[in-house]
N, C-alpha and C positions, 0 to 999 in steps of 0.2 A: 504493499499500499503505500509506503514512503517513496518508494521508486516511481510509482504511478504519480504521485505528487510532483515529483522533479520533472517528470516527463510533461505533465500537463503545464506546469508553469513554463517550461522551455517552449512549448508548442504555442501557448498563449502569447508569450513574449516576443517570439521571433518569427513565427509563421502565420499567426491569426491576428496580429495586431492591426488595428484600424489605422489607415494613412493619416498622417498629421495634417491638420487644417491650415497650419502656418500662423502668422501673427506673432504676438509677444509671447515668449516662452513662459515667464511667470507672470501671467495675466494680472492677478490680484496684487502682487508685489508692485506692479505699476503704480497702482493708486498710493500705496504707502510711500514709495520712493518720491512720487511727484508731491505728495502732501508734505513731506519733509522738506523739499526743494522750496515749495511755495511759502512754507511757514519761515523758512530761513531768511527769505526776502521780505519778510513782514506782510505776506499776502495772507488771505483767507483760504486755509486748505479745504474747508467745507463748501466754498463757493466755486464759480466758474473759473476763477483764477487758476485752478489746478491744471486746467487744460493747457496752459502755456507751457508747463513742464512735460506733461504726458505726450504733447505732440512731438516733442524732441526724442522721445524714446524710439529706439530702433524696433521696427515692426509695426508701430502705429501708423494709421492712415491719416496723415496730417491734413489732406485735402478735404475732408469731410469731419463732421462732429461725431466723434465717438468717445465723448468724455465718460471716464469711469469715475464716479463719485467716491470720496473718502469719508467714511463715518465712524472710523475708529476713535476710541476715547482720547480726549485732549492730552492726558499725561503721557501718552506714547510719542507725541510729536517730537520730543528731543531725540528719541531713538531713531525715528525716520529721517530727521534732519541729519544726523551723524552719517547714516547710510547714503543719503542724497548727495553728500559731498565727495563721495567715491564715483568714479566712472561707472556707468551702467552695468558693463560687463563684470567688474570687479565686485560691485554690490551684489549682483546676481549670484556670483560663485560663492560669496560669503553667507547669503541667505539660503542657498542650496545646502551648505554645510549645516546650518541651523535645522533645515527641514530634515536631513538625514539623522541627526542627532535626535530630534524630536520623535521621528518615526520609531528609532529604537527604544526610546524611553517609553513609548506609548505600549508597545507589544511586550517588551521585556519587563517593563514595570507592572503591567497587568499580570504577567506570568509570575512574577515574584510575590504579588499580593495573593495569588491563587494557591501557592504551595510553597513549603519551605524547602523541599527537595526537588531539584530540577536537573534533568540530564541533557546531553547535548541534543538529543532527538526533539525534546521539548522545546529548546531554544530554536532550532531550525524550523520546527513546525509552527512556532509562534511567529517568527519572522515570515514564514510563508503566508500565514493567515493574514498578517498585515499587508503583505504584498497582493493579496487578492481582495482586500476590504476597499471596495471602490471609494467610499467617503475619504478614506486615508490616503489612497494613491492619488486621486484627483486633487485633494488639498494639497498634497506635496507638489504636485506638478503645477498647480496654479500659484505656489508660494503663499498659501493661506495662512494668516496668522492664527487661525483655529488650531493648526497642528501643534505649534509650540505651546499654545495655551492649554490644550488638552494634555500634552505631555507634562505640564507642571501639575495639572489637576490630579493625574495618575500618581505623579510621584510625591504629592503632598503628604498621603498616609505614611510613606516611608520616611519623608523628612520630618514627620511629627515625632518619630521615634529618637531623632538625633538629640543630644543632650541640650543644645542650644536651639531656641525656637526661630532664630533668624534665618535659617535655611527654609523653613516653612513660610516665613514673611515673604522672602524673595520669591518663592513658588507662587504664592497668592497674587503677588504683583504681576508675574508673568501671565497667570491665569486670567487676570482682569484685562488683558489685551482683548479678550473676547467676552465681553460682559454678559451676554445671554447665556454662556456656558458656565461662567465663574459663579453664578448664583447657586450652582449645585454644591458649592463649598459650604452652604449653610447647613447641610446634612452633617456636618462635623462639630457643630457648635454647641453640642451638649457636653463638651470636654472642656475644663478650665485652660488647658495647655493651648487649645486651639484658639480661644478668645485672645490670649496674649499674642499669638503669632498673627492672627488675622486683624487685630486692631492696629498694629503697625502698618500692615498693607494697606488698610482702609485710609490712614492717614496720608500715606505717600500717594495714593490714587487721588483722593479728594484734593489735597493740597496741590499736587502736580497739575491736576486739571485746572484749577482755579487760576494758577499762575500762568499756564499756557494760554488760557482764554482771555487773559486781562486785557490785551489790547484787541480783541476779536468780538466785543459785545457781551463778554462774561459767559458764565456757564449756562445761562438761560438761552443763549444763541445755539449751543450745542444740542440742548434738548429739543429745540425747534427744528433743528436739522434732522434729528432722529425722527421725530413726528411726521415731518414732511417726506423723508425717504421711506419710512414704513408704509405711509399712505401710497406713495408712488409705485411700490413693489407689492402692495397687499395680495393681489389676486393673479400675479403673473406665474407663468408655468414653472419657474425655477423656485417658487416658494413652496417648500415642502412642509406645510402647516396644515392643521385640522381645518382652519377656515379656507385656505386655499384649495383644499380637496373637496370641501363641501360645495364652494362656489363653482368649481369646474364640473361637479356632478349635477349642477342645475339649480342649487339654492341661490336666492338672491343675496345681495350684499349683507343685509341686515340679518337674515336667517343664518348665513354663514358665520358671521360674527357672534351670534347667540349660540350656535352650536359649540363654536371654539371656546367661548367664555364657559359654557357649562362643563365642557370636557376637562379645560384647565382647573376649574374649581374642583371638580371631581378627583383629579390627579393629585392636586395639592392637599386636599383632604385626606387621601388615602396615604400619601407620604407622611403627613403630620401624625397619623394613627401609627404608622409603622416606627416613626422616630421616638414616639412615646412608649413604644413596647421594649421590653427588656429581653425579648427573645433572640434579637439579633446583635452581632458584634458591631463595633463602629465601621469596620471595613465593609461588612455586608450591608449596613444602612446606606453607606456611601454608595456602593454598587447599585443598590436598588433605586436610589435616587438618580443616578446617571442613566440607567434604563429607562425611567419614566419621564425624565426632563423634556425630551423633544415632543412629547405628546402635549405639553403645556406651553410651548414657545409660540409667541405671536409672530416671530420673525425667524425663519430657519431656512438655510440652504443645505444641499447635500453634505457639505463638508462638516456641518454641525453634528452629523450623526456619527462622527469619529468618537464621541463621547461614550458610544455603546460598545466599544472594544473592551473596556474594563469589565463591565457586568457580564459580557459574553464569555470571556476566558474564565472568569471566577465560576460561573454556573456550570460551563461544560467540563471544568476540571472535577466538579464535585457531583454533578447529577449522574444518575443512572437510569436505565430501562426507559420508560416512556417519557420521563422528565428530561432525560438527555436528548431524545429524538426531537422533543418539542423546542428545546433550546437550540438545537442545531438548525432546525427549520428557521427559527427566528434569526439566528446569526447570518444564515445564507440570505434570507430576506434583506437583511440590512447591508450585505456585502455587495450586491449586485447593483451596478449602474442601470437602473430601470430606465430612467429618461434617456440615457445614451441609446437604448435600443430604437428610440424614435428620433433621436437627433443625429445619429451618425450611420449612414448607410454602410452595410456590410459589417456591422459590429457584432452580429449574432455569434460567429464562431468564437471570438475572443471572450465575450461575455459568458458563454456556455463553458469554455474551458477554465475561465476563472472561478465559475461557480463550482464546477467539479474539483478543482484544485482546493478551493475553500473547504468543501466537504472532506477532502482527504486530510487536510491539516487538522480538522476537527477530530477526524478519527485517531489521528496520532496523539492529539492532546487528551483524549478521554482517559479517565482512570479505569476503564474497563472496556472490552471489546466483544461484540457479537457479530453473527453471521448477517443479521438483518442491517446492521450499520454499514456493511460493506456495499449495500445497494444504494446508499445516499449519494454518492457522487453522480451516477448515471442518472438518478432521479433529478438531482438538482440541474444537471445539464439539459435534460429533457424539458424540464419545467421552464427554463430561460428560453429554449427555442419555441415552445408553444406560445409563450407570451410574445416573443419577438416577431412572429408571423403577422399577427394584426397590427402590431406597432409600425410595421413598414407601410401600412395604409393610412397612418396617423403621423406623418413626418413632423418633427418639432424643429423650427428654425433655431439657429445659434447666433448669438450676439458676439461680435459685430459683423460676422461674415455676411449676414443678410441685409446689412445697411447699404442703400445706394451710394456709389462713390461721390455723388453730388449732393449728399444729405447735409442739410444745415437747419438750424433753428434760430429763433430770434435772439439777439443778444442779450435781451432784457429778461430772459427767462432764468430762474435760479437753477442750481444744479440738479435738484430733485426733479424738476419738471423736465429739465433735458434728458435726464435718465429715462424717465417715463415716456417721453417721446421716442427715444431710441428703442425701447422694448416694444412699443406699439407698432413702430414702422417695421421692425425687424420680424414681427409676427409672434413674439413671445407672450404678447398680452392676451392672445386668443384663449377662449374657453372650449377645450376639447375633452369630452368626459373620459377618453382613453387615456390622456395625459394625467387626468386626475387619478385614475385607477393605478398608474404606473407610481405615482407619488404616494399612493395609499399604502404600498408594499412595505416601505421602510417604517412607516407609522405603525402598521399592524405588527411588524416585527418587534418594535419597541414594546407594544401593548403586551405581547406574548413573552417576550424576555422579561419584562417586569413581573408577570403573573408567575412564571416559572421560578424565577429567582426568589420571589417571596416565599414559595412553598419550600424549594430546596434549602435555602438558608435557614429557614425555620426549623426544618427537619434535622438539619446536620448539626444545629446548635442544641437541640433538645433530645436528640435520639442517639444513644451511644452505639446500638447495633448498626445504624446507618454509617457512622464513622468508622466503625471496625470493618464493615462490608466494603468501604472505600479503600481499604488497605492503608489508611492513614488515621492516626489518633486526632481527636478533635482539636488538641493543643497545636497541631502543625499547621493550622490555619491561622494567620495573623489576627489579632483582635485590635491592633492599634489603627 
């Protein structure tokens, strides 16, 4: 099975890979770099001034408007300013190194939290899982700040074991680079040591943001930018949220918002009940919150689902039987680039191979094996193919490739309005029910993973026979 994993990865990587569409290599890093350069020259990185820097980046079509807005937290601007003072190629090389380190921290940190004893096969299988997990690989390819932020989130439970809390404070600051994911750290707040570590991080984030926005209209300007950008992206096809899916399936805007609000309240209530329970260890509660978080987010892209790697690894290392099978199905549902089946023609072989390779890596990571589990790779590949066939009849455009070369908007429009116009003209703002169904898959995966994790972690914490059956004593699972 391990050899099959290697063959599938090689086949997917070298023989079935979808051709590159060109453009900027680290597309999202483009916005960070340009924001830093704009702020360096005392411009507004949250406004249209950012385009002056972006249009000079190699690969950007300067003859048309293809502005990529920046909405990162203000305290991060000094970091992006420092990177913007490097030539683009050097800054990209440095940021790629950060991406690689973050990738390893996510998969190996998750594995370390899942078990005390790790062998070389576990390490390779975990790295292979990360290599087949589309939210993670696409985040690395785009240079998305969500990847180092999740790496910090995953390693914080380990950093909290260090004698000095400053390491966890630094980790929390890095996690805050992606605020919609950093809120999961609240799941650790029932420990006094965590309060000490996170209070320092909050002071740096709040103070740094206030200072950075001092000449840009204050922190209120940043919150208005977030509001405008969220409204501009609310229902476009790349928003993998409950409201976005509900709108795509035919609900009007108000009903979609009501459904999303109800789901978010239910998720938060469920998490609060679990946080109040003494049946789970601190790490288990943290993993459960990571699995449930995407269901409550009002703003989420594919790369935000990287947060699910931690709970997936923990559950799959501990579950058995039906619970393991359900957790594996959830992990595969989260790992596939479902929208890519509609976005990129000819991507089906690559996606099917990666899904099968993901299933193989899960098999290697499992604490037990059965003949039924060996059928999972084939089943995963066939499922992807079955979903890809109708996806070919619902092509989803990509930004900025579908923008006309002569595309321009009024100079008086703010950045959020420009971005919304770009998405609308590119065709990404369309409402296709099949696109909504494709986005529903990772959300369903999170719901299933949350449910299985809640049962498995509760059983392993209270059932000695289950711990013995897994071949590891209960103490081998970290409680920090």
